[in-house]
KEFIKE-357788 format. One line per 8 residues: number of its first residue (from 1); their letters; for each residue y, x negated, z negated of N, C-alpha, C. Coordinates in Angstrom, 3 decimals. Atoms other than C-alpha are relative to their C-alpha. Last residue first. Example, Ala and Ser with C-alpha at 12.3 -4.5 7.8 and 13.67 -1.06 7.14 Angstrom:
2
2) SA) -1.190/0.820/0.060/-1.060/-13.670/-7.140/1.090/0.770/-0.730; -1.190/-0.890/0.000/-4.500/-12.300/-7.800/1.200/-0.900/0.000
***
This chain:
107
107) QAILSVRE) -0.709/-0.386/-0.665/-16.148/-11.004/3.515/0.343/1.657/-0.516; 0.238/-1.320/-0.063/-16.761/-13.661/1.284/0.749/0.852/0.832; -0.752/-1.055/-0.641/-17.424/-16.915/2.198/0.026/1.527/-0.064; 0.395/-1.791/-0.253/-19.226/-19.162/0.491/0.734/0.833/0.419; -0.681/-1.105/0.017/-19.130/-23.188/0.469/-0.397/1.558/0.070; 0.405/-0.542/-1.237/-21.717/-25.714/-0.442/1.105/1.369/-0.328; -1.199/-1.183/-0.165/-21.128/-28.361/-2.906/-0.251/0.599/1.556; -0.336/-0.387/-1.067/-23.777/-30.709/-4.111/0.750/0.915/0.040
99) EHVFGQDG) -0.931/-1.384/-0.317/-23.700/-32.899/-7.498/-0.454/0.231/1.486; -0.067/-0.363/-1.040/-26.250/-35.505/-8.685/0.825/1.190/0.069; -1.243/-1.370/-0.247/-26.244/-37.359/-12.163/-0.130/0.071/1.709; 0.036/-0.581/-1.063/-29.146/-39.673/-13.485/1.134/1.481/0.104; -1.240/-0.143/-0.279/-28.170/-41.635/-16.432/-0.224/0.684/1.579; -0.568/1.205/-0.781/-31.598/-42.970/-17.129/1.255/0.168/0.759; 0.274/1.284/0.827/-32.990/-39.191/-18.040/0.563/-1.460/1.114; 0.878/0.081/0.441/-31.090/-36.213/-16.245/-0.408/-1.154/-0.895
91) RWSFVLEG) -0.305/1.197/0.734/-28.698/-34.433/-14.847/-0.881/0.113/-0.439; 0.899/0.185/0.986/-28.334/-31.705/-11.866/0.147/-1.380/-0.593; -0.025/1.178/0.761/-25.428/-30.043/-10.619/-1.252/-0.199/-0.624; 1.448/0.137/0.562/-24.905/-27.434/-7.850/-0.042/-1.749/-0.245; 0.076/0.862/0.548/-21.048/-26.433/-7.098/-1.456/-0.346/-0.788; 1.206/-0.060/1.090/-20.775/-23.358/-5.180/-0.143/-1.451/-0.346; 0.686/0.791/0.078/-17.146/-23.286/-3.525/-0.976/-0.205/-1.123; -0.282/1.114/0.583/-15.466/-19.954/-3.001/-0.943/-1.001/0.149
83) SARVRHYF) 0.277/0.904/-0.764/-15.113/-16.425/-1.494/0.178/-1.570/-1.063; -1.154/0.877/-0.365/-15.040/-14.102/-4.241/-0.390/-1.023/1.028; -0.955/-0.723/0.446/-17.386/-11.684/-5.833/1.280/-0.332/0.963; -1.029/0.455/-0.665/-20.689/-12.170/-4.306/1.046/0.902/-0.614; -0.695/-1.011/-0.517/-23.674/-11.183/-6.828/1.484/-0.443/0.448; -1.567/-0.025/0.526/-25.659/-14.028/-7.447/0.863/1.112/1.054; -0.422/-1.101/-0.689/-29.589/-14.679/-7.567/1.772/0.071/-0.157; -0.740/-0.762/0.887/-31.787/-17.403/-8.353/1.162/0.859/0.708
75) VLYPNASV) -0.474/-1.395/-0.958/-34.456/-19.581/-6.752/0.949/0.697/-1.425; -0.206/-0.995/0.870/-35.474/-23.243/-8.369/0.408/1.225/1.294; -0.651/-1.138/-0.987/-37.326/-25.934/-6.938/0.313/1.314/-0.554; -0.106/-1.369/0.274/-38.211/-29.076/-8.723/0.660/0.713/0.626; -0.979/-0.432/-1.451/-38.935/-32.109/-6.461/0.040/1.608/-0.725; -0.539/0.987/-0.578/-42.013/-33.201/-9.147/0.879/0.944/1.129; 0.651/0.856/-0.560/-43.372/-30.390/-11.432/0.943/-0.718/0.938; -0.313/-0.352/-1.279/-42.200/-29.281/-14.490/-0.042/-0.694/1.066
67) APFLDARF) 0.776/-0.788/-0.651/-44.047/-29.724/-17.770/0.436/0.453/1.504; 0.974/0.729/-0.917/-41.749/-32.557/-18.475/-0.971/0.692/0.651; 0.551/0.453/1.458/-38.743/-29.989/-19.762/-1.379/-1.056/1.224; 1.031/0.210/-0.470/-35.862/-28.313/-17.421/-1.003/-0.671/-1.187; 0.542/1.425/0.742/-32.843/-26.691/-18.908/-1.546/-0.234/0.482; 1.654/-0.086/0.764/-31.697/-23.964/-16.439/-0.205/-1.436/-0.939; 0.115/1.454/0.899/-28.195/-23.079/-15.757/-1.782/0.184/-0.257; 1.776/0.403/0.441/-26.837/-20.329/-13.225/-0.081/-0.930/-0.744
59) IERNGIRC) 0.772/-1.074/-0.231/-23.218/-18.776/-12.648/-1.732/-0.025/-0.150; 1.118/0.201/-0.309/-21.021/-20.818/-14.078/-0.419/0.858/0.136; 1.070/-0.981/0.591/-17.681/-19.921/-13.744/-1.235/-0.374/0.536; 0.003/0.325/1.521/-14.759/-22.690/-13.377/-1.016/0.708/-0.687; -1.189/-0.055/0.419/-14.992/-22.329/-9.375/0.127/-0.665/-1.369; -1.285/-0.613/-0.670/-18.064/-21.017/-8.922/1.083/-0.329/-0.228; -1.182/-0.848/0.350/-20.783/-22.580/-10.806/0.915/0.169/1.128; -0.387/-0.433/-1.042/-24.673/-23.803/-10.690/1.364/0.508/-0.556
51) HFARIINR) -0.725/-1.023/0.243/-26.200/-25.963/-13.504/0.727/0.201/1.556; -0.546/-0.653/-1.271/-29.454/-27.814/-13.475/0.584/1.005/-0.689; -0.415/-1.405/-0.224/-30.746/-29.681/-16.753/0.802/0.322/1.224; -0.223/-0.763/1.141/-32.993/-32.160/-17.750/0.591/1.260/0.080; -0.997/-0.544/-0.265/-34.559/-33.881/-14.635/0.153/1.006/-1.133; 0.116/-1.419/-0.525/-37.170/-36.236/-15.623/1.467/0.735/0.425; -1.110/-0.261/-1.042/-37.615/-39.664/-15.917/-0.265/1.429/0.597; -0.131/-1.403/-0.747/-40.104/-40.896/-18.665/1.246/0.109/0.481
43) PLRAGDSD) -1.217/-0.583/0.823/-41.025/-44.560/-18.629/0.249/1.373/0.337; -0.888/-0.566/-1.306/-44.545/-44.935/-16.957/1.340/0.200/-0.735; -0.290/-1.441/-0.258/-47.203/-46.153/-20.027/1.498/-0.440/1.116; -1.484/-0.192/0.634/-48.449/-49.390/-19.720/0.370/1.213/0.541; -0.025/-0.853/1.313/-52.198/-49.179/-18.938/1.054/0.030/-0.880; 0.377/1.102/1.281/-52.223/-52.223/-16.440/-0.245/0.886/-1.324; 1.349/0.380/-0.043/-52.796/-49.376/-13.711/-0.416/-1.291/-0.612; 0.044/0.636/-1.747/-49.734/-47.498/-14.531/-1.459/-0.693/-0.398
35) RRYGTEMP) 0.012/1.583/0.161/-49.940/-44.879/-17.576/-0.026/-0.945/1.270; 0.990/0.748/-1.286/-48.918/-41.175/-17.420/0.318/-1.821/-0.599; 1.351/-0.225/0.375/-47.174/-39.781/-20.549/-0.891/-0.632/0.542; 0.025/0.895/1.057/-43.720/-40.324/-19.891/-1.062/-0.215/-0.678; 0.290/-0.499/1.384/-43.553/-37.255/-18.045/0.286/-0.894/-1.025; 1.238/0.889/0.372/-42.221/-38.747/-14.279/0.089/0.671/-1.570; 0.124/-0.838/0.823/-40.112/-36.060/-12.609/-1.596/-0.449/-0.836; 1.210/-0.020/0.175/-40.387/-37.700/-9.238/-0.620/0.659/-1.348
27) HAITARIA) 0.050/0.825/1.624/-37.337/-36.274/-7.959/-1.556/-0.100/-0.811; 1.414/1.044/0.076/-36.904/-34.653/-4.707/0.787/-1.109/-1.015; -0.400/1.445/0.016/-34.161/-31.944/-5.266/-0.910/-0.787/0.020; 0.944/0.876/0.126/-34.474/-28.057/-4.507/0.343/-1.794/0.175; -0.664/1.148/0.011/-32.091/-25.364/-4.543/-1.451/-0.845/-0.828; 0.837/0.553/0.222/-32.582/-21.503/-3.460/0.575/-1.569/0.272; -0.463/1.777/-0.430/-29.690/-19.364/-3.364/-1.437/-0.749/-0.275; 0.872/0.670/0.693/-30.549/-15.337/-3.038/0.389/-1.323/0.319
19) IVEGIKAM) 0.407/0.735/-1.168/-27.332/-13.044/-2.233/-1.213/-0.987/-0.972; 0.846/1.357/0.716/-26.630/-10.077/-3.803/-0.513/-0.569/0.537; 1.602/0.147/-0.275/-23.913/-8.022/-2.091/-0.514/-1.219/-1.170; 0.754/-0.992/0.539/-20.848/-6.834/-3.816/-1.547/-0.065/0.126; -0.087/-0.189/1.537/-18.454/-8.638/-1.548/-0.875/1.218/-0.558; -0.598/-1.066/0.429/-20.497/-9.046/1.815/0.639/-0.139/-1.704; 0.838/-1.292/0.208/-22.020/-12.467/2.509/1.565/1.034/-0.527; -0.723/-1.396/0.132/-21.237/-15.505/4.348/-0.801/0.832/-0.429
11) RPMDILTR) -1.186/0.110/0.382/-23.154/-18.861/3.906/1.393/0.923/0.278; -1.038/0.021/-1.126/-26.139/-17.476/3.301/1.476/-0.634/-0.103; -1.294/-1.244/0.166/-27.883/-19.633/1.084/0.479/0.137/0.901; -0.014/-1.033/-0.751/-30.703/-22.729/1.075/0.687/1.186/-0.560; -0.313/-1.518/0.299/-29.892/-25.623/-0.401/0.016/0.909/1.080; 0.022/-0.926/-1.355/-32.031/-28.858/0.269/0.917/1.251/-1.116; -0.203/-1.354/1.055/-31.433/-32.010/-2.079/-0.257/1.104/1.316; 0.185/-0.727/-0.729/-32.325/-35.701/-0.968/-0.299/1.420/-1.070
3) IRM) 0.580/-1.050/0.411/-31.030/-38.503/-2.892/-0.148/1.380/1.085; -0.323/-1.297/-0.531/-29.870/-41.448/-1.275/-0.883/0.899/-0.470; 0.669/-0.847/-0.165/-29.956/-44.517/-3.206/0.172/1.209/0.361
***
């Protein structure tokens, strides 16, 4: 299964600059409260955690809950200190794990 993500951020930034980082992932975020046409409950299937790190340093973390809409969209800010690879990680129910990597060049 191909997971669709979109990460929007500058690929180059000056040291000390604050950049906006936007990340979204295609995911149904099923709460487990809805029922199908036969009246059976749909199993819960949500993303429970999002992390972003550069090297070994976590720069952003979010815990997600059933009230979050499908295709969660997150925006956060980061002050650039050095070049590196940002690792975006989503983890959820039913063993869901997905990672994306984006390089950032500091000038």
